N, CA, C, O and CB atoms as a CASP TS submission, in Angstrom:
PFRMAT TS
TARGET T0000
AUTHOR 0000-0000-0000
METHOD Language model
MODEL 1
PARENT N/A
ATOM      1  N   MET     1       1.582   2.463  -2.831  1.00  0.00           N
ATOM      2  CA  MET     1       2.624   3.196  -3.014  1.00  0.00           C
ATOM      3  C   MET     1       3.231   4.471  -2.576  1.00  0.00           C
ATOM      4  O   MET     1       2.716   5.326  -1.856  1.00  0.00           O
ATOM      5  CB  MET     1       2.564   3.254  -3.870  1.00  0.00           C
ATOM      6  N   THR     2       4.154   4.470  -3.003  1.00  0.00           N
ATOM      7  CA  THR     2       4.989   5.798  -2.209  1.00  0.00           C
ATOM      8  C   THR     2       4.494   7.007  -2.862  1.00  0.00           C
ATOM      9  O   THR     2       3.568   7.061  -3.671  1.00  0.00           O
ATOM     10  CB  THR     2       6.794   5.810  -2.377  1.00  0.00           C
ATOM     11  N   PRO     3       5.297   8.091  -2.370  1.00  0.00           N
ATOM     12  CA  PRO     3       4.554   9.402  -2.713  1.00  0.00           C
ATOM     13  C   PRO     3       5.412   9.936  -4.291  1.00  0.00           C
ATOM     14  O   PRO     3       5.077  10.846  -5.050  1.00  0.00           O
ATOM     15  CB  PRO     3       4.768  10.713  -1.168  1.00  0.00           C
ATOM     16  N   GLU     4       6.436   9.115  -4.383  1.00  0.00           N
ATOM     17  CA  GLU     4       7.172   9.296  -5.591  1.00  0.00           C
ATOM     18  C   GLU     4       6.675   8.212  -6.580  1.00  0.00           C
ATOM     19  O   GLU     4       6.390   8.488  -7.745  1.00  0.00           O
ATOM     20  CB  GLU     4       8.726   9.212  -5.330  1.00  0.00           C
ATOM     21  N   ALA     5       6.598   7.144  -6.134  1.00  0.00           N
ATOM     22  CA  ALA     5       5.602   6.335  -6.826  1.00  0.00           C
ATOM     23  C   ALA     5       4.207   6.944  -7.823  1.00  0.00           C
ATOM     24  O   ALA     5       3.706   6.924  -8.947  1.00  0.00           O
ATOM     25  CB  ALA     5       5.075   5.562  -5.668  1.00  0.00           C
ATOM     26  N   ASP     6       4.112   7.296  -6.891  1.00  0.00           N
ATOM     27  CA  ASP     6       2.653   8.071  -7.203  1.00  0.00           C
ATOM     28  C   ASP     6       2.869   9.218  -8.241  1.00  0.00           C
ATOM     29  O   ASP     6       2.149   9.371  -9.227  1.00  0.00           O
ATOM     30  CB  ASP     6       1.968   8.812  -5.746  1.00  0.00           C
ATOM     31  N   PHE     7       3.836   9.933  -7.948  1.00  0.00           N
ATOM     32  CA  PHE     7       4.111  10.715  -9.019  1.00  0.00           C
ATOM     33  C   PHE     7       4.638  10.245 -10.545  1.00  0.00           C
ATOM     34  O   PHE     7       4.133  10.579 -11.616  1.00  0.00           O
ATOM     35  CB  PHE     7       4.971  11.497  -8.487  1.00  0.00           C
ATOM     36  N   LEU     8       5.571   9.544 -10.373  1.00  0.00           N
ATOM     37  CA  LEU     8       5.925   8.906 -11.616  1.00  0.00           C
ATOM     38  C   LEU     8       4.591   8.587 -12.332  1.00  0.00           C
ATOM     39  O   LEU     8       4.290   9.256 -13.320  1.00  0.00           O
ATOM     40  CB  LEU     8       6.812   7.603 -11.373  1.00  0.00           C
ATOM     41  N   HIS     9       3.642   7.445 -11.822  1.00  0.00           N
ATOM     42  CA  HIS     9       2.683   6.813 -12.207  1.00  0.00           C
ATOM     43  C   HIS     9       1.735   7.769 -12.847  1.00  0.00           C
ATOM     44  O   HIS     9       1.062   7.487 -13.839  1.00  0.00           O
ATOM     45  CB  HIS     9       2.201   6.083 -11.197  1.00  0.00           C
ATOM     46  N   ALA    10       1.716   9.056 -12.150  1.00  0.00           N
ATOM     47  CA  ALA    10       0.550  10.198 -12.718  1.00  0.00           C
ATOM     48  C   ALA    10       0.961  10.855 -13.786  1.00  0.00           C
ATOM     49  O   ALA    10       0.058  11.565 -14.230  1.00  0.00           O
ATOM     50  CB  ALA    10       0.158  11.353 -11.743  1.00  0.00           C
ATOM     51  N   LEU    11       1.982  10.920 -14.408  1.00  0.00           N
ATOM     52  CA  LEU    11       2.997  11.699 -15.488  1.00  0.00           C
ATOM     53  C   LEU    11       2.212  11.200 -16.490  1.00  0.00           C
ATOM     54  O   LEU    11       1.201  11.765 -16.910  1.00  0.00           O
ATOM     55  CB  LEU    11       4.767  11.324 -15.621  1.00  0.00           C
ATOM     56  N   PRO    12       2.771   9.853 -17.003  1.00  0.00           N
ATOM     57  CA  PRO    12       2.384   9.496 -18.118  1.00  0.00           C
ATOM     58  C   PRO    12       0.356  10.013 -18.487  1.00  0.00           C
ATOM     59  O   PRO    12      -0.325  10.463 -19.409  1.00  0.00           O
ATOM     60  CB  PRO    12       2.848   7.779 -18.013  1.00  0.00           C
ATOM     61  N   ASP    13       0.209   9.586 -17.175  1.00  0.00           N
ATOM     62  CA  ASP    13      -1.726   9.662 -17.817  1.00  0.00           C
ATOM     63  C   ASP    13      -1.999  11.516 -17.836  1.00  0.00           C
ATOM     64  O   ASP    13      -3.095  12.046 -18.020  1.00  0.00           O
ATOM     65  CB  ASP    13      -3.369   8.622 -16.092  1.00  0.00           C
ATOM     66  N   ALA    14      -1.064  12.035 -17.665  1.00  0.00           N
ATOM     67  CA  ALA    14      -1.565  13.531 -17.548  1.00  0.00           C
ATOM     68  C   ALA    14      -0.584  13.945 -18.828  1.00  0.00           C
ATOM     69  O   ALA    14      -0.093  15.064 -18.975  1.00  0.00           O
ATOM     70  CB  ALA    14      -1.236  14.465 -15.814  1.00  0.00           C
ATOM     71  N   GLY    15      -0.401  12.826 -19.714  1.00  0.00           N
ATOM     72  CA  GLY    15       0.619  13.387 -21.016  1.00  0.00           C
ATOM     73  C   GLY    15       1.695  13.832 -20.824  1.00  0.00           C
ATOM     74  O   GLY    15       2.145  14.664 -21.612  1.00  0.00           O
ATOM     75  N   ILE    16       2.612  13.307 -19.442  1.00  0.00           N
ATOM     76  CA  ILE    16       3.773  13.680 -19.595  1.00  0.00           C
ATOM     77  C   ILE    16       4.915  12.554 -19.664  1.00  0.00           C
ATOM     78  O   ILE    16       4.911  11.632 -18.849  1.00  0.00           O
ATOM     79  CB  ILE    16       3.930  14.556 -18.633  1.00  0.00           C
ATOM     80  N   PRO    17       5.927  12.663 -20.700  1.00  0.00           N
ATOM     81  CA  PRO    17       6.654  11.434 -20.781  1.00  0.00           C
ATOM     82  C   PRO    17       8.017  11.344 -19.994  1.00  0.00           C
ATOM     83  O   PRO    17       8.921  12.178 -19.962  1.00  0.00           O
ATOM     84  CB  PRO    17       6.899  11.183 -22.190  1.00  0.00           C
ATOM     85  N   VAL    18       7.938  10.139 -19.375  1.00  0.00           N
ATOM     86  CA  VAL    18       8.542   9.528 -18.240  1.00  0.00           C
ATOM     87  C   VAL    18      10.024   8.855 -19.412  1.00  0.00           C
ATOM     88  O   VAL    18      10.071   7.683 -19.787  1.00  0.00           O
ATOM     89  CB  VAL    18       7.221   8.153 -17.252  1.00  0.00           C
ATOM     90  N   ARG    19      10.957   9.802 -19.746  1.00  0.00           N
ATOM     91  CA  ARG    19      12.035   8.845 -20.116  1.00  0.00           C
ATOM     92  C   ARG    19      13.107   8.147 -19.156  1.00  0.00           C
ATOM     93  O   ARG    19      13.610   7.088 -19.532  1.00  0.00           O
ATOM     94  CB  ARG    19      12.755   9.513 -21.005  1.00  0.00           C
ATOM     95  N   ASP    20      13.424   8.635 -18.085  1.00  0.00           N
ATOM     96  CA  ASP    20      14.433   8.109 -17.475  1.00  0.00           C
ATOM     97  C   ASP    20      13.570   8.271 -15.885  1.00  0.00           C
ATOM     98  O   ASP    20      13.238   9.406 -15.543  1.00  0.00           O
ATOM     99  CB  ASP    20      16.017   8.964 -17.819  1.00  0.00           C
ATOM    100  N   LYS    21      13.255   7.115 -15.003  1.00  0.00           N
ATOM    101  CA  LYS    21      12.560   7.214 -13.705  1.00  0.00           C
ATOM    102  C   LYS    21      13.118   8.131 -13.349  1.00  0.00           C
ATOM    103  O   LYS    21      12.700   9.279 -13.506  1.00  0.00           O
ATOM    104  CB  LYS    21      12.537   6.209 -12.757  1.00  0.00           C
ATOM    105  N   GLU    22      14.393   7.764 -12.682  1.00  0.00           N
ATOM    106  CA  GLU    22      15.369   8.339 -11.897  1.00  0.00           C
ATOM    107  C   GLU    22      15.580   9.884 -11.874  1.00  0.00           C
ATOM    108  O   GLU    22      15.473  10.568 -10.856  1.00  0.00           O
ATOM    109  CB  GLU    22      16.510   7.747 -12.272  1.00  0.00           C
ATOM    110  N   SER    23      15.928  10.411 -13.264  1.00  0.00           N
ATOM    111  CA  SER    23      16.248  11.713 -13.878  1.00  0.00           C
ATOM    112  C   SER    23      14.339  12.101 -13.423  1.00  0.00           C
ATOM    113  O   SER    23      14.280  12.377 -12.224  1.00  0.00           O
ATOM    114  CB  SER    23      16.977  11.645 -15.993  1.00  0.00           C
ATOM    115  N   VAL    24      13.272  12.145 -13.945  1.00  0.00           N
ATOM    116  CA  VAL    24      12.115  12.651 -13.467  1.00  0.00           C
ATOM    117  C   VAL    24      11.424  12.345 -12.237  1.00  0.00           C
ATOM    118  O   VAL    24      10.329  12.772 -11.872  1.00  0.00           O
ATOM    119  CB  VAL    24      11.384  12.467 -14.270  1.00  0.00           C
ATOM    120  N   PHE    25      12.347  11.406 -11.537  1.00  0.00           N
ATOM    121  CA  PHE    25      12.278  11.898  -9.839  1.00  0.00           C
ATOM    122  C   PHE    25      12.626  12.690  -9.435  1.00  0.00           C
ATOM    123  O   PHE    25      12.006  13.441  -8.681  1.00  0.00           O
ATOM    124  CB  PHE    25      12.718  11.390  -8.961  1.00  0.00           C
ATOM    125  N   GLY    26      14.005  12.824  -9.882  1.00  0.00           N
ATOM    126  CA  GLY    26      15.233  14.355  -9.333  1.00  0.00           C
ATOM    127  C   GLY    26      14.285  15.358  -9.982  1.00  0.00           C
ATOM    128  O   GLY    26      13.882  16.207  -9.187  1.00  0.00           O
ATOM    129  N   THR    27      13.919  15.447 -10.984  1.00  0.00           N
ATOM    130  CA  THR    27      13.590  16.527 -11.157  1.00  0.00           C
ATOM    131  C   THR    27      11.801  16.927 -10.122  1.00  0.00           C
ATOM    132  O   THR    27      11.389  18.028  -9.758  1.00  0.00           O
ATOM    133  CB  THR    27      13.678  16.545 -12.864  1.00  0.00           C
ATOM    134  N   GLY    28      11.360  15.989  -9.995  1.00  0.00           N
ATOM    135  CA  GLY    28      10.227  16.192  -9.050  1.00  0.00           C
ATOM    136  C   GLY    28      10.869  16.900  -7.610  1.00  0.00           C
ATOM    137  O   GLY    28      10.483  17.899  -7.003  1.00  0.00           O
ATOM    138  N   GLN    29      12.124  15.866  -7.293  1.00  0.00           N
ATOM    139  CA  GLN    29      12.407  16.598  -5.937  1.00  0.00           C
ATOM    140  C   GLN    29      12.635  18.394  -5.996  1.00  0.00           C
ATOM    141  O   GLN    29      12.403  19.318  -5.217  1.00  0.00           O
ATOM    142  CB  GLN    29      13.890  15.853  -5.335  1.00  0.00           C
ATOM    143  N   ARG    30      13.122  18.286  -7.156  1.00  0.00           N
ATOM    144  CA  ARG    30      13.547  19.573  -7.529  1.00  0.00           C
ATOM    145  C   ARG    30      12.249  20.646  -7.254  1.00  0.00           C
ATOM    146  O   ARG    30      12.030  21.649  -6.575  1.00  0.00           O
ATOM    147  CB  ARG    30      14.051  19.510  -9.127  1.00  0.00           C
ATOM    148  N   ILE    31      11.734  20.018  -7.956  1.00  0.00           N
ATOM    149  CA  ILE    31      10.394  21.028  -8.426  1.00  0.00           C
ATOM    150  C   ILE    31       9.597  20.909  -6.566  1.00  0.00           C
ATOM    151  O   ILE    31       8.481  21.425  -6.518  1.00  0.00           O
ATOM    152  CB  ILE    31       9.002  19.996 -10.260  1.00  0.00           C
ATOM    153  N   CYS    32       9.928  20.517  -5.686  1.00  0.00           N
ATOM    154  CA  CYS    32       9.353  20.425  -4.153  1.00  0.00           C
ATOM    155  C   CYS    32       9.760  21.107  -3.921  1.00  0.00           C
ATOM    156  O   CYS    32       9.090  22.044  -3.486  1.00  0.00           O
ATOM    157  CB  CYS    32       9.427  19.563  -3.202  1.00  0.00           C
ATOM    158  N   GLU    33      11.278  21.233  -4.012  1.00  0.00           N
ATOM    159  CA  GLU    33      12.164  22.322  -2.981  1.00  0.00           C
ATOM    160  C   GLU    33      11.869  23.666  -3.608  1.00  0.00           C
ATOM    161  O   GLU    33      11.873  24.598  -2.804  1.00  0.00           O
ATOM    162  CB  GLU    33      14.032  22.067  -2.937  1.00  0.00           C
ATOM    163  N   ALA    34      11.578  24.012  -5.043  1.00  0.00           N
ATOM    164  CA  ALA    34      11.173  24.971  -5.343  1.00  0.00           C
ATOM    165  C   ALA    34      10.200  25.751  -4.854  1.00  0.00           C
ATOM    166  O   ALA    34      10.420  26.923  -4.546  1.00  0.00           O
ATOM    167  CB  ALA    34      11.060  24.807  -6.137  1.00  0.00           C
ATOM    168  N   LEU    35       8.756  25.053  -4.704  1.00  0.00           N
ATOM    169  CA  LEU    35       7.716  25.236  -4.287  1.00  0.00           C
ATOM    170  C   LEU    35       8.083  25.539  -2.630  1.00  0.00           C
ATOM    171  O   LEU    35       7.909  26.693  -2.237  1.00  0.00           O
ATOM    172  CB  LEU    35       6.824  24.082  -4.724  1.00  0.00           C
ATOM    173  N   ALA    36       8.578  24.530  -1.681  1.00  0.00           N
ATOM    174  CA  ALA    36       8.918  24.876  -0.396  1.00  0.00           C
ATOM    175  C   ALA    36       9.231  26.214  -0.180  1.00  0.00           C
ATOM    176  O   ALA    36       8.775  27.043   0.608  1.00  0.00           O
ATOM    177  CB  ALA    36       9.900  24.157   0.014  1.00  0.00           C
ATOM    178  N   SER    37      10.421  26.282  -1.349  1.00  0.00           N
ATOM    179  CA  SER    37      11.421  27.976  -1.036  1.00  0.00           C
ATOM    180  C   SER    37      10.311  29.183  -1.528  1.00  0.00           C
ATOM    181  O   SER    37      10.472  30.379  -1.287  1.00  0.00           O
ATOM    182  CB  SER    37      13.296  28.202  -2.390  1.00  0.00           C
ATOM    183  N   GLY    38       9.238  28.648  -2.214  1.00  0.00           N
ATOM    184  CA  GLY    38       8.830  30.326  -2.081  1.00  0.00           C
ATOM    185  C   GLY    38       8.581  30.309  -4.078  1.00  0.00           C
ATOM    186  O   GLY    38       7.855  31.083  -4.700  1.00  0.00           O
ATOM    187  N   LYS    39       9.234  29.455  -4.525  1.00  0.00           N
ATOM    188  CA  LYS    39       9.450  29.684  -6.010  1.00  0.00           C
ATOM    189  C   LYS    39       7.902  29.388  -6.641  1.00  0.00           C
ATOM    190  O   LYS    39       7.308  28.427  -6.152  1.00  0.00           O
ATOM    191  CB  LYS    39      10.750  28.556  -6.682  1.00  0.00           C
ATOM    192  N   SER    40       7.281  30.099  -7.609  1.00  0.00           N
ATOM    193  CA  SER    40       5.791  29.999  -8.439  1.00  0.00           C
ATOM    194  C   SER    40       6.170  28.984  -8.945  1.00  0.00           C
ATOM    195  O   SER    40       7.175  28.290  -9.101  1.00  0.00           O
ATOM    196  CB  SER    40       5.201  31.116  -9.541  1.00  0.00           C
ATOM    197  N   THR    41       4.886  29.060  -9.227  1.00  0.00           N
ATOM    198  CA  THR    41       4.282  27.287 -10.394  1.00  0.00           C
ATOM    199  C   THR    41       5.157  27.541 -11.395  1.00  0.00           C
ATOM    200  O   THR    41       6.029  26.706 -11.633  1.00  0.00           O
ATOM    201  CB  THR    41       2.258  27.091 -11.329  1.00  0.00           C
ATOM    202  N   ASP    42       5.061  28.884 -12.242  1.00  0.00           N
ATOM    203  CA  ASP    42       6.325  28.912 -13.458  1.00  0.00           C
ATOM    204  C   ASP    42       7.808  28.976 -13.604  1.00  0.00           C
ATOM    205  O   ASP    42       8.540  29.025 -14.592  1.00  0.00           O
ATOM    206  CB  ASP    42       6.197  29.836 -14.092  1.00  0.00           C
ATOM    207  N   GLU    43       8.118  28.954 -11.787  1.00  0.00           N
ATOM    208  CA  GLU    43       9.742  29.106 -11.760  1.00  0.00           C
ATOM    209  C   GLU    43       9.608  27.195 -11.750  1.00  0.00           C
ATOM    210  O   GLU    43      10.093  26.336 -12.487  1.00  0.00           O
ATOM    211  CB  GLU    43      10.706  30.238  -9.953  1.00  0.00           C
ATOM    212  N   ALA    44       8.970  27.151 -10.886  1.00  0.00           N
ATOM    213  CA  ALA    44       9.556  25.141 -10.613  1.00  0.00           C
ATOM    214  C   ALA    44       8.998  24.560 -12.486  1.00  0.00           C
ATOM    215  O   ALA    44       9.849  23.820 -12.979  1.00  0.00           O
ATOM    216  CB  ALA    44       7.904  23.764  -8.594  1.00  0.00           C
ATOM    217  N   ALA    45       8.254  24.723 -13.052  1.00  0.00           N
ATOM    218  CA  ALA    45       7.961  24.687 -13.984  1.00  0.00           C
ATOM    219  C   ALA    45       9.081  24.397 -14.897  1.00  0.00           C
ATOM    220  O   ALA    45       9.215  23.393 -15.597  1.00  0.00           O
ATOM    221  CB  ALA    45       7.328  25.588 -14.093  1.00  0.00           C
ATOM    222  N   ALA    46       9.921  25.483 -14.789  1.00  0.00           N
ATOM    223  CA  ALA    46      11.242  25.727 -15.482  1.00  0.00           C
ATOM    224  C   ALA    46      12.124  24.304 -15.416  1.00  0.00           C
ATOM    225  O   ALA    46      12.383  23.599 -16.391  1.00  0.00           O
ATOM    226  CB  ALA    46      12.080  27.041 -14.691  1.00  0.00           C
ATOM    227  N   LEU    47      12.523  24.053 -14.021  1.00  0.00           N
ATOM    228  CA  LEU    47      13.401  23.158 -13.990  1.00  0.00           C
ATOM    229  C   LEU    47      12.373  21.806 -14.857  1.00  0.00           C
ATOM    230  O   LEU    47      13.222  21.116 -15.421  1.00  0.00           O
ATOM    231  CB  LEU    47      13.980  22.956 -12.276  1.00  0.00           C
ATOM    232  N   GLY    48      11.188  21.300 -15.110  1.00  0.00           N
ATOM    233  CA  GLY    48      10.967  20.100 -15.876  1.00  0.00           C
ATOM    234  C   GLY    48      11.406  20.568 -17.598  1.00  0.00           C
ATOM    235  O   GLY    48      11.876  19.713 -18.349  1.00  0.00           O
ATOM    236  N   VAL    49      11.183  21.980 -18.056  1.00  0.00           N
ATOM    237  CA  VAL    49      11.499  22.265 -19.170  1.00  0.00           C
ATOM    238  C   VAL    49      12.851  22.122 -19.418  1.00  0.00           C
ATOM    239  O   VAL    49      13.264  21.485 -20.387  1.00  0.00           O
ATOM    240  CB  VAL    49      11.082  23.336 -19.419  1.00  0.00           C
ATOM    241  N   SER    50      13.598  22.685 -18.588  1.00  0.00           N
ATOM    242  CA  SER    50      15.026  22.306 -18.725  1.00  0.00           C
ATOM    243  C   SER    50      15.791  21.156 -18.573  1.00  0.00           C
ATOM    244  O   SER    50      16.786  20.799 -19.204  1.00  0.00           O
ATOM    245  CB  SER    50      15.550  22.901 -18.096  1.00  0.00           C
ATOM    246  N   GLU    51      15.247  20.660 -17.725  1.00  0.00           N
ATOM    247  CA  GLU    51      15.312  19.229 -17.342  1.00  0.00           C
ATOM    248  C   GLU    51      15.020  17.896 -18.336  1.00  0.00           C
ATOM    249  O   GLU    51      15.797  16.952 -18.483  1.00  0.00           O
ATOM    250  CB  GLU    51      14.380  19.165 -16.293  1.00  0.00           C
ATOM    251  N   GLN    52      14.025  18.019 -18.823  1.00  0.00           N
ATOM    252  CA  GLN    52      13.274  16.888 -19.164  1.00  0.00           C
ATOM    253  C   GLN    52      12.537  17.484 -20.532  1.00  0.00           C
ATOM    254  O   GLN    52      11.529  16.896 -20.923  1.00  0.00           O
ATOM    255  CB  GLN    52      12.226  16.374 -17.873  1.00  0.00           C
ATOM    256  N   GLN    53      12.926  18.408 -21.116  1.00  0.00           N
ATOM    257  CA  GLN    53      12.419  18.790 -22.399  1.00  0.00           C
ATOM    258  C   GLN    53      11.263  18.606 -22.198  1.00  0.00           C
ATOM    259  O   GLN    53      10.578  17.908 -22.946  1.00  0.00           O
ATOM    260  CB  GLN    53      12.848  18.184 -23.548  1.00  0.00           C
ATOM    261  N   TRP    54      10.908  19.067 -21.375  1.00  0.00           N
ATOM    262  CA  TRP    54       8.843  18.987 -21.217  1.00  0.00           C
ATOM    263  C   TRP    54       8.245  20.131 -21.644  1.00  0.00           C
ATOM    264  O   TRP    54       8.722  21.113 -21.075  1.00  0.00           O
ATOM    265  CB  TRP    54       8.078  18.891 -19.491  1.00  0.00           C
ATOM    266  N   SER    55       7.251  20.427 -22.549  1.00  0.00           N
ATOM    267  CA  SER    55       6.665  22.043 -23.022  1.00  0.00           C
ATOM    268  C   SER    55       6.014  22.505 -21.632  1.00  0.00           C
ATOM    269  O   SER    55       5.836  21.954 -20.545  1.00  0.00           O
ATOM    270  CB  SER    55       5.247  22.058 -24.497  1.00  0.00           C
ATOM    271  N   GLN    56       5.796  23.520 -22.062  1.00  0.00           N
ATOM    272  CA  GLN    56       5.472  24.341 -20.281  1.00  0.00           C
ATOM    273  C   GLN    56       4.649  24.025 -20.085  1.00  0.00           C
ATOM    274  O   GLN    56       4.573  23.671 -18.909  1.00  0.00           O
ATOM    275  CB  GLN    56       5.311  25.795 -19.829  1.00  0.00           C
ATOM    276  N   ASP    57       3.545  23.870 -20.780  1.00  0.00           N
ATOM    277  CA  ASP    57       1.843  22.665 -20.231  1.00  0.00           C
ATOM    278  C   ASP    57       2.681  21.755 -19.805  1.00  0.00           C
ATOM    279  O   ASP    57       3.007  22.135 -18.680  1.00  0.00           O
ATOM    280  CB  ASP    57       0.432  21.781 -21.640  1.00  0.00           C
ATOM    281  N   GLN    58       3.127  20.943 -20.004  1.00  0.00           N
ATOM    282  CA  GLN    58       3.453  19.382 -19.417  1.00  0.00           C
ATOM    283  C   GLN    58       4.161  20.154 -18.149  1.00  0.00           C
ATOM    284  O   GLN    58       3.756  19.701 -17.079  1.00  0.00           O
ATOM    285  CB  GLN    58       4.671  18.077 -20.560  1.00  0.00           C
ATOM    286  N   ALA    59       5.107  21.194 -18.019  1.00  0.00           N
ATOM    287  CA  ALA    59       6.010  20.480 -16.663  1.00  0.00           C
ATOM    288  C   ALA    59       4.919  21.719 -16.098  1.00  0.00           C
ATOM    289  O   ALA    59       5.405  21.791 -14.969  1.00  0.00           O
ATOM    290  CB  ALA    59       8.327  20.562 -16.396  1.00  0.00           C
ATOM    291  N   ARG    60       3.851  22.693 -16.079  1.00  0.00           N
ATOM    292  CA  ARG    60       3.277  23.132 -15.259  1.00  0.00           C
ATOM    293  C   ARG    60       2.308  21.771 -14.673  1.00  0.00           C
ATOM    294  O   ARG    60       1.959  21.705 -13.494  1.00  0.00           O
ATOM    295  CB  ARG    60       2.675  24.384 -15.813  1.00  0.00           C
ATOM    296  N   LYS    61       2.024  20.939 -15.488  1.00  0.00           N
ATOM    297  CA  LYS    61       0.952  19.516 -15.309  1.00  0.00           C
ATOM    298  C   LYS    61       1.776  19.018 -14.003  1.00  0.00           C
ATOM    299  O   LYS    61       1.321  18.833 -12.874  1.00  0.00           O
ATOM    300  CB  LYS    61       0.929  18.075 -16.909  1.00  0.00           C
ATOM    301  N   ALA    62       3.264  18.830 -14.507  1.00  0.00           N
ATOM    302  CA  ALA    62       4.201  18.140 -13.408  1.00  0.00           C
ATOM    303  C   ALA    62       4.366  18.735 -12.166  1.00  0.00           C
ATOM    304  O   ALA    62       4.426  18.084 -11.122  1.00  0.00           O
ATOM    305  CB  ALA    62       5.524  18.000 -13.846  1.00  0.00           C
ATOM    306  N   VAL    63       4.441  19.922 -12.231  1.00  0.00           N
ATOM    307  CA  VAL    63       4.490  20.931 -10.678  1.00  0.00           C
ATOM    308  C   VAL    63       2.927  20.314 -10.213  1.00  0.00           C
ATOM    309  O   VAL    63       2.909  19.306  -9.507  1.00  0.00           O
ATOM    310  CB  VAL    63       4.530  23.267 -10.950  1.00  0.00           C
ATOM    311  N   SER    64       1.786  20.880 -10.584  1.00  0.00           N
ATOM    312  CA  SER    64       0.628  20.095 -10.491  1.00  0.00           C
ATOM    313  C   SER    64       0.488  18.831  -9.125  1.00  0.00           C
ATOM    314  O   SER    64       0.185  18.633  -7.948  1.00  0.00           O
ATOM    315  CB  SER    64       0.603  19.417 -11.967  1.00  0.00           C
ATOM    316  N   ILE    65       1.100  18.100 -10.707  1.00  0.00           N
ATOM    317  CA  ILE    65       1.117  16.238  -9.780  1.00  0.00           C
ATOM    318  C   ILE    65       1.803  16.177  -8.310  1.00  0.00           C
ATOM    319  O   ILE    65       1.342  15.609  -7.320  1.00  0.00           O
ATOM    320  CB  ILE    65       2.317  14.858 -10.791  1.00  0.00           C
ATOM    321  N   ALA    66       3.358  17.105  -8.440  1.00  0.00           N
ATOM    322  CA  ALA    66       3.999  16.469  -7.533  1.00  0.00           C
ATOM    323  C   ALA    66       3.375  17.338  -6.376  1.00  0.00           C
ATOM    324  O   ALA    66       2.875  16.985  -5.308  1.00  0.00           O
ATOM    325  CB  ALA    66       5.588  16.398  -7.737  1.00  0.00           C
ATOM    326  N   ALA    67       3.572  18.636  -6.948  1.00  0.00           N
ATOM    327  CA  ALA    67       2.292  19.269  -5.267  1.00  0.00           C
ATOM    328  C   ALA    67       1.214  18.495  -4.786  1.00  0.00           C
ATOM    329  O   ALA    67       0.636  18.917  -3.785  1.00  0.00           O
ATOM    330  CB  ALA    67       1.212  20.743  -5.547  1.00  0.00           C
ATOM    331  N   GLN    68       0.805  17.365  -5.343  1.00  0.00           N
ATOM    332  CA  GLN    68      -0.668  16.740  -5.170  1.00  0.00           C
ATOM    333  C   GLN    68       0.371  15.636  -4.599  1.00  0.00           C
ATOM    334  O   GLN    68       0.331  15.579  -3.370  1.00  0.00           O
ATOM    335  CB  GLN    68      -1.969  16.386  -6.707  1.00  0.00           C
ATOM    336  N   THR    69       1.158  14.874  -5.115  1.00  0.00           N
ATOM    337  CA  THR    69       1.563  13.290  -4.824  1.00  0.00           C
ATOM    338  C   THR    69       2.827  13.674  -3.531  1.00  0.00           C
ATOM    339  O   THR    69       2.586  13.720  -2.325  1.00  0.00           O
ATOM    340  CB  THR    69       2.367  12.273  -6.615  1.00  0.00           C
ATOM    341  N   MET    70       4.386  13.953  -4.285  1.00  0.00           N
ATOM    342  CA  MET    70       5.431  13.947  -3.623  1.00  0.00           C
ATOM    343  C   MET    70       5.943  15.324  -2.267  1.00  0.00           C
ATOM    344  O   MET    70       6.645  15.401  -1.258  1.00  0.00           O
ATOM    345  CB  MET    70       6.283  13.826  -4.819  1.00  0.00           C
ATOM    346  N   CYS    71       5.053  16.188  -3.096  1.00  0.00           N
ATOM    347  CA  CYS    71       5.848  16.941  -2.362  1.00  0.00           C
ATOM    348  C   CYS    71       4.918  17.710  -0.509  1.00  0.00           C
ATOM    349  O   CYS    71       3.947  18.466  -0.500  1.00  0.00           O
ATOM    350  CB  CYS    71       6.318  18.211  -3.712  1.00  0.00           C
ATOM    351  N   ARG    72       5.721  17.116   0.866  1.00  0.00           N
ATOM    352  CA  ARG    72       5.181  17.606   1.779  1.00  0.00           C
ATOM    353  C   ARG    72       4.406  18.730   1.560  1.00  0.00           C
ATOM    354  O   ARG    72       4.642  19.668   0.799  1.00  0.00           O
ATOM    355  CB  ARG    72       5.954  17.757   2.548  1.00  0.00           C
ATOM    356  N   ASP    73       3.078  18.483   2.588  1.00  0.00           N
ATOM    357  CA  ASP    73       2.142  19.407   2.592  1.00  0.00           C
ATOM    358  C   ASP    73       2.096  20.236   0.965  1.00  0.00           C
ATOM    359  O   ASP    73       2.245  21.417   0.653  1.00  0.00           O
ATOM    360  CB  ASP    73       2.514  20.371   3.900  1.00  0.00           C
ATOM    361  N   GLY    74       1.929  19.490   0.482  1.00  0.00           N
ATOM    362  CA  GLY    74       1.287  20.074  -1.055  1.00  0.00           C
ATOM    363  C   GLY    74       2.581  21.531  -1.667  1.00  0.00           C
ATOM    364  O   GLY    74       2.232  22.611  -2.144  1.00  0.00           O
ATOM    365  N   GLY    75       3.700  21.169  -1.488  1.00  0.00           N
ATOM    366  CA  GLY    75       4.828  21.642  -1.814  1.00  0.00           C
ATOM    367  C   GLY    75       4.927  23.281  -1.018  1.00  0.00           C
ATOM    368  O   GLY    75       5.719  24.168  -1.337  1.00  0.00           O
ATOM    369  N   ASN    76       3.646  23.366   0.329  1.00  0.00           N
ATOM    370  CA  ASN    76       4.194  24.662   0.819  1.00  0.00           C
ATOM    371  C   ASN    76       5.355  23.968   2.217  1.00  0.00           C
ATOM    372  O   ASN    76       6.025  24.740   2.902  1.00  0.00           O
ATOM    373  CB  ASN    76       2.623  25.888   1.439  1.00  0.00           C
TER
END
């Protein structure tokens, strides 16, 4: 699978809803960009809260999943 597919498939397993794959993929990309630019986990998680209506806990998990799956160099 691609890193993006890994991200999308890992979310439901972590209890994070995927309502629209393209939208969630875009949020994942923006999370990676935020991490790469030095933003904190909470700042990156805010994207999931605002864009996907995830809870703060879900958004933090999504940041961790994105860093492990689709962000180059783990988001660094």
